[in-house]
N, CA, C and O of each residue as an XYZ file, in Angstrom:
428
protein
N     -47.854    -55.182    -32.815
C     -47.593    -56.489    -32.306
C     -48.569    -57.286    -32.685
O     -49.690    -56.822    -32.895
N     -48.327    -58.458    -32.814
C     -48.903    -59.911    -33.689
C     -49.554    -60.741    -32.370
O     -48.724    -61.321    -31.669
N     -50.372    -60.800    -32.143
C     -50.880    -61.165    -30.899
C     -51.448    -62.976    -31.148
O     -52.243    -63.320    -32.023
N     -50.982    -63.642    -30.426
C     -51.438    -65.214    -30.704
C     -52.127    -65.961    -29.611
O     -52.140    -67.187    -29.495
N     -52.896    -64.791    -28.550
C     -53.915    -65.049    -27.946
C     -55.502    -64.385    -28.085
O     -55.780    -63.742    -29.097
N     -56.494    -64.585    -27.018
C     -57.487    -63.979    -27.117
C     -57.802    -63.359    -25.344
O     -58.752    -62.758    -24.844
N     -56.582    -63.828    -24.829
C     -57.134    -64.004    -23.576
C     -56.073    -62.974    -22.488
O     -54.953    -63.418    -22.232
N     -56.389    -61.971    -22.048
C     -55.284    -60.778    -21.354
C     -55.675    -61.224    -19.392
O     -56.744    -61.645    -18.951
N     -54.872    -61.041    -18.904
C     -54.532    -60.962    -17.359
C     -54.708    -59.638    -16.950
O     -53.685    -58.958    -16.877
N     -55.631    -59.192    -16.706
C     -55.451    -57.727    -15.443
C     -55.426    -57.901    -14.178
O     -56.426    -58.305    -13.585
N     -54.055    -57.569    -13.431
C     -53.798    -57.739    -12.190
C     -53.901    -56.165    -11.730
O     -53.897    -55.205    -12.501
N     -54.000    -56.116    -10.220
C     -53.524    -55.063     -9.429
C     -55.046    -54.648     -9.292
O     -55.013    -53.478     -8.914
N     -55.946    -54.922     -9.379
C     -57.577    -54.852     -9.627
C     -58.217    -54.634     -7.922
O     -58.176    -55.570     -7.123
N     -58.642    -53.616     -7.649
C     -59.313    -53.119     -6.857
C     -60.564    -53.980     -5.955
O     -61.751    -54.064     -6.267
N     -59.902    -54.555     -4.791
C     -61.235    -55.651     -4.647
C     -62.400    -55.316     -4.421
O     -63.241    -56.100     -3.980
N     -62.622    -54.083     -4.693
C     -64.073    -53.191     -4.552
C     -64.735    -53.511     -5.907
O     -65.890    -53.275     -6.260
N     -63.542    -54.216     -6.711
C     -64.536    -53.873     -7.891
C     -65.190    -55.353     -8.787
O     -64.591    -56.410     -8.981
N     -66.290    -55.059     -9.124
C     -67.373    -56.161     -9.107
C     -66.499    -56.647    -10.998
O     -65.540    -56.209    -11.634
N     -67.489    -57.684    -11.208
C     -67.057    -58.791    -12.119
C     -67.955    -57.476    -13.326
O     -67.432    -57.126    -14.384
N     -68.965    -57.084    -12.968
C     -69.800    -56.519    -13.953
C     -68.863    -54.772    -14.707
O     -68.905    -54.193    -15.793
N     -68.217    -54.560    -13.540
C     -67.507    -53.363    -14.103
C     -66.365    -53.462    -14.407
O     -65.554    -52.536    -14.404
N     -66.104    -54.863    -14.780
C     -64.502    -55.049    -15.192
C     -65.298    -55.631    -16.947
O     -64.762    -55.613    -18.056
N     -66.447    -56.006    -16.629
C     -67.274    -56.467    -18.097
C     -67.443    -55.447    -18.616
O     -67.120    -55.410    -19.803
N     -67.940    -54.334    -18.068
C     -68.491    -52.990    -19.254
C     -66.918    -51.923    -19.579
O     -66.864    -51.092    -20.486
N     -66.100    -52.134    -18.885
C     -64.622    -51.837    -19.353
C     -63.857    -52.053    -20.283
O     -63.183    -51.443    -21.113
N     -64.134    -53.185    -19.929
C     -63.200    -54.429    -21.381
C     -64.275    -54.553    -22.447
O     -63.742    -54.751    -23.539
N     -65.834    -54.500    -22.532
C     -66.726    -54.443    -23.434
C     -66.229    -53.666    -24.571
O     -66.188    -54.077    -25.730
N     -65.841    -52.473    -24.144
C     -65.568    -51.003    -24.938
C     -64.324    -51.412    -25.745
O     -63.724    -50.481    -26.282
N     -63.782    -52.802    -25.938
C     -62.584    -52.930    -26.690
C     -62.782    -53.896    -27.675
O     -62.023    -54.000    -28.638
N     -63.621    -54.513    -27.521
C     -64.291    -55.970    -28.030
C     -65.523    -56.605    -27.478
O     -66.213    -56.314    -26.501
N     -65.616    -57.623    -28.436
C     -66.522    -58.624    -27.665
C     -66.411    -59.622    -26.662
O     -65.932    -60.659    -27.120
N     -66.646    -59.664    -25.634
C     -65.925    -60.462    -24.527
C     -66.613    -61.923    -24.551
O     -67.841    -61.873    -24.613
N     -66.171    -62.930    -24.521
C     -66.521    -64.100    -24.714
C     -66.462    -64.987    -23.174
O     -67.144    -65.951    -22.824
N     -65.743    -64.501    -22.685
C     -65.587    -64.765    -20.999
C     -64.983    -63.859    -19.937
O     -63.927    -63.332    -20.285
N     -65.290    -63.652    -19.084
C     -64.378    -62.786    -17.831
C     -64.443    -63.622    -16.442
O     -65.512    -63.905    -15.901
N     -63.499    -63.890    -16.062
C     -63.238    -64.539    -14.391
C     -63.000    -63.260    -13.774
O     -62.891    -62.225    -14.432
N     -62.906    -63.326    -12.327
C     -62.665    -62.336    -11.442
C     -61.943    -62.914    -10.368
O     -62.846    -63.152     -9.566
N     -60.947    -63.267     -9.879
C     -60.470    -63.875     -8.608
C     -60.286    -63.299     -7.253
O     -59.833    -62.169     -7.437
N     -60.392    -63.480     -6.220
C     -61.360    -64.405     -5.928
C     -62.859    -63.918     -6.497
O     -62.923    -62.790     -6.986
N     -63.779    -64.551     -6.456
C     -64.777    -64.096     -7.257
C     -65.804    -63.289     -6.636
O     -65.613    -63.314     -5.420
N     -66.879    -62.535     -6.956
C     -67.471    -61.460     -6.272
C     -68.070    -62.059     -4.910
O     -68.115    -61.373     -3.889
N     -68.449    -63.158     -4.953
C     -69.493    -63.604     -3.933
C     -68.474    -63.830     -2.657
O     -68.873    -63.617     -1.512
N     -67.189    -64.257     -2.921
C     -65.838    -64.321     -2.071
C     -66.073    -64.392     -0.815
O     -66.735    -63.356     -0.744
N     -66.059    -64.874      0.475
C     -66.408    -64.352      1.850
C     -65.003    -63.838      2.216
O     -64.878    -62.915      3.020
N     -63.730    -64.549      1.511
C     -62.358    -63.932      1.853
C     -62.124    -62.591      1.831
O     -62.546    -61.848      0.945
N     -61.595    -62.312      2.586
C     -61.028    -60.780      2.529
C     -59.697    -60.722      1.772
O     -58.698    -61.413      1.967
N     -59.941    -59.513      0.643
C     -58.846    -59.521     -0.339
C     -58.104    -58.180     -0.361
O     -58.798    -57.189     -0.133
N     -56.999    -58.025     -0.564
C     -56.397    -56.774     -0.955
C     -56.200    -56.462     -2.337
O     -55.882    -55.325     -2.686
N     -56.403    -57.586     -3.304
C     -56.347    -57.435     -4.521
C     -56.618    -58.287     -5.472
O     -56.209    -59.413     -5.190
N     -57.230    -58.197     -6.656
C     -57.862    -59.269     -7.295
C     -57.070    -59.080     -8.968
O     -56.376    -58.229     -9.523
N     -57.719    -60.548     -9.349
C     -57.113    -60.577    -10.924
C     -58.111    -61.267    -11.891
O     -58.948    -62.110    -11.570
N     -57.887    -60.783    -13.089
C     -59.178    -61.216    -13.691
C     -58.905    -61.289    -15.218
O     -58.573    -60.323    -15.906
N     -59.048    -62.294    -15.566
C     -59.025    -62.900    -16.969
C     -60.492    -62.287    -17.628
O     -61.638    -62.158    -17.197
N     -59.788    -61.981    -18.932
C     -60.963    -61.671    -19.935
C     -60.592    -62.760    -21.538
O     -59.530    -63.274    -21.890
N     -61.673    -62.775    -22.059
C     -61.422    -63.904    -23.059
C     -62.280    -63.049    -23.979
O     -63.374    -62.621    -23.613
N     -61.596    -62.731    -25.569
C     -61.786    -61.816    -26.259
C     -62.211    -62.686    -27.503
O     -61.540    -63.698    -27.705
N     -63.535    -62.327    -28.588
C     -63.833    -62.841    -29.829
C     -62.411    -62.825    -30.463
O     -61.740    -63.787    -30.836
N     -62.116    -61.496    -30.492
C     -60.698    -61.530    -31.486
C     -59.653    -61.123    -30.816
O     -59.702    -60.227    -29.974
N     -58.616    -61.757    -31.140
C     -57.526    -61.165    -30.868
C     -56.741    -60.083    -30.787
O     -55.836    -59.934    -29.966
N     -57.067    -59.316    -31.626
C     -57.021    -57.901    -32.327
C     -57.290    -56.855    -30.626
O     -56.655    -55.932    -30.117
N     -58.660    -57.687    -30.181
C     -58.652    -56.723    -28.817
C     -57.597    -56.826    -27.634
O     -57.452    -55.902    -26.833
N     -56.809    -58.101    -27.568
C     -55.821    -58.224    -26.680
C     -54.992    -56.844    -26.735
O     -54.904    -56.074    -25.778
N     -54.385    -56.640    -28.017
C     -53.366    -55.571    -28.444
C     -54.135    -54.259    -27.832
O     -53.455    -53.403    -27.266
N     -55.394    -54.121    -27.933
C     -55.901    -52.726    -27.973
C     -55.985    -52.592    -26.071
O     -55.517    -51.696    -25.367
N     -56.739    -53.814    -25.659
C     -56.893    -53.678    -23.924
C     -55.418    -53.629    -23.511
O     -55.386    -53.331    -22.317
N     -54.262    -53.789    -23.972
C     -52.870    -53.353    -23.673
C     -52.576    -51.736    -22.879
O     -52.077    -51.429    -21.797
N     -52.957    -51.215    -23.620
C     -53.372    -49.777    -23.652
C     -53.744    -49.027    -22.660
O     -53.554    -47.822    -22.496
N     -54.540    -50.147    -21.684
C     -55.208    -49.761    -20.082
C     -54.331    -49.729    -19.190
O     -54.505    -49.076    -18.161
N     -53.132    -50.492    -19.447
C     -51.999    -50.405    -18.200
C     -52.112    -49.203    -17.956
O     -52.640    -48.349    -18.670
N     -51.321    -49.000    -16.306
C     -51.528    -47.897    -15.837
C     -53.225    -46.895    -15.763
O     -53.499    -45.927    -15.054
N     -53.844    -47.419    -16.505
C     -55.082    -46.757    -16.405
C     -55.828    -46.842    -14.939
O     -56.186    -47.936    -14.500
N     -56.042    -45.611    -14.205
C     -56.615    -45.768    -12.917
C     -58.165    -46.107    -12.685
O     -59.132    -45.359    -12.825
N     -58.131    -47.201    -12.363
C     -59.793    -48.051    -12.378
C     -60.327    -48.238    -11.045
O     -59.863    -49.185    -10.410
N     -61.165    -47.556    -10.530
C     -61.597    -47.664     -9.304
C     -60.845    -46.717     -8.210
O     -61.145    -45.594     -7.805
N     -59.676    -47.644     -7.855
C     -58.751    -47.188     -6.584
C     -57.518    -47.519     -7.329
O     -56.636    -46.894     -6.739
N     -56.918    -48.251     -8.434
C     -56.021    -48.762     -8.535
C     -55.413    -48.482     -9.965
O     -56.185    -48.028    -10.810
N     -54.062    -48.718    -10.321
C     -53.844    -48.806    -12.077
C     -53.626    -49.834    -12.170
O     -52.946    -50.481    -11.374
N     -54.210    -50.295    -13.287
C     -54.415    -51.832    -13.576
C     -52.845    -52.290    -14.385
O     -51.836    -51.586    -14.419
N     -52.970    -53.280    -14.821
C     -51.550    -53.866    -15.127
C     -52.674    -55.502    -16.431
O     -53.290    -56.547    -16.222
N     -52.217    -54.532    -17.776
C     -52.854    -55.928    -18.360
C     -51.551    -55.977    -19.313
O     -50.754    -55.136    -19.729
N     -51.777    -57.803    -19.500
C     -50.848    -58.291    -20.217
C     -51.356    -59.125    -21.092
O     -52.575    -58.987    -20.989
N     -51.037    -60.218    -22.204
C     -51.750    -61.043    -22.669
C     -51.269    -62.056    -22.386
O     -50.039    -62.107    -22.408
N     -52.193    -63.511    -21.930
C     -52.200    -64.510    -21.059
C     -51.816    -65.711    -21.848
O     -52.813    -66.406    -22.041
N     -50.673    -66.241    -22.405
C     -50.491    -67.463    -22.842
C     -49.309    -68.281    -22.639
O     -48.170    -68.004    -22.260
N     -49.805    -69.226    -22.946
C     -48.110    -70.202    -22.554
C     -47.624    -70.891    -23.898
O     -48.383    -71.460    -24.683
N     -46.515    -70.787    -24.024
C     -45.765    -71.115    -25.093
C     -46.279    -71.312    -26.367
O     -46.163    -72.315    -27.071
N     -46.939    -70.123    -26.640
C     -47.896    -69.534    -27.815
C     -49.573    -70.612    -27.490
O     -50.364    -70.719    -28.427
N     -49.717    -70.925    -26.864
C     -51.160    -71.587    -26.633
C     -51.821    -71.116    -25.540
O     -51.231    -71.121    -24.459
N     -53.018    -70.678    -25.625
C     -53.585    -69.971    -24.373
C     -54.108    -71.233    -23.525
O     -54.734    -72.153    -24.051
N     -53.731    -71.172    -21.930
C     -54.349    -71.520    -20.875
C     -55.446    -71.170    -20.377
O     -56.300    -71.976    -20.005
N     -55.553    -69.930    -20.310
C     -56.899    -69.701    -20.006
C     -58.613    -70.158    -20.066
O     -59.487    -69.838    -19.260
N     -58.716    -70.831    -21.049
C     -59.664    -71.821    -21.369
C     -59.866    -72.504    -20.388
O     -60.924    -72.598    -19.765
N     -58.640    -73.149    -20.133
C     -58.846    -74.490    -19.123
C     -58.616    -73.900    -17.652
O     -59.223    -74.461    -16.740
N     -57.848    -72.892    -17.369
C     -58.580    -72.138    -16.403
C     -59.428    -71.638    -15.701
O     -59.557    -71.441    -14.492
N     -60.236    -71.371    -16.945
C     -61.410    -70.368    -16.832
C     -62.398    -71.711    -16.466
O     -63.428    -71.405    -15.866
N     -62.250    -72.832    -16.689
C     -63.383    -73.685    -16.426
C     -63.259    -74.380    -15.112
O     -64.315    -74.914    -14.775
N     -62.379    -74.509    -14.365
C     -61.934    -74.504    -13.014
C     -62.774    -73.417    -12.004
O     -62.325    -72.287    -11.812
N     -63.985    -73.863    -11.409
C     -64.714    -72.510    -10.437
C     -64.510    -72.943     -9.256
O     -65.375    -72.658     -8.428
N     -63.280    -73.786     -8.786
C     -62.971    -73.578     -7.333
C     -62.033    -72.680     -7.094
O     -61.552    -72.144     -8.092
N     -61.503    -72.256     -5.719
C     -60.917    -71.386     -5.450
C     -59.395    -71.612     -5.648
O     -58.920    -72.748     -5.637
N     -58.447    -70.207     -5.877
C     -57.238    -70.853     -6.358
C     -56.358    -71.337     -5.668
O     -56.596    -71.037     -4.498
N     -54.926    -72.283     -5.801
C     -54.412    -72.939     -4.525
C     -54.177    -71.746     -3.362
O     -54.626    -70.610     -3.512
N     -53.490    -72.123     -2.307
C     -53.426    -71.573     -1.420
C     -51.777    -71.583     -1.407
O     -51.244    -72.550     -1.952
N     -51.168    -70.849     -0.982
C     -49.744    -70.466     -1.310
C     -49.076    -71.840     -0.513
O     -49.634    -72.455      0.396
N     -47.873    -72.117     -1.041
C     -47.549    -73.320     -0.320
C     -45.826    -72.473     -0.165
O     -45.078    -72.071     -1.057
N     -45.644    -72.444      1.580
C     -44.469    -71.373      1.879
C     -44.175    -70.428      0.987
O     -43.095    -70.472      0.398
N     -45.070    -69.444      0.753
C     -44.214    -68.092      0.469
C     -45.105    -66.951      1.117
O     -44.733    -65.779      1.075
């Protein structure tokens, strides 16, 4: 697979999982430039699932990290997919936002 992004989106992350645990897991697959877990560890909001974005130094790590899909971590089977839009990664701009995710609108 030819990856054009250095970022993966990890969904179905257990609410009890911390950023440090995610960094440890994905750190075995390549050098991590940035990792963001939503909602953040210190969030007072009750959550049922979390989403994590991992930006690797090398795009090859994206392909390798996809092999973690369906791996049970803490108490959930992770879903790992490359994160890009029209061949260009959006994660750096998303990762720059430090505020909470927008609220659901009518969903």
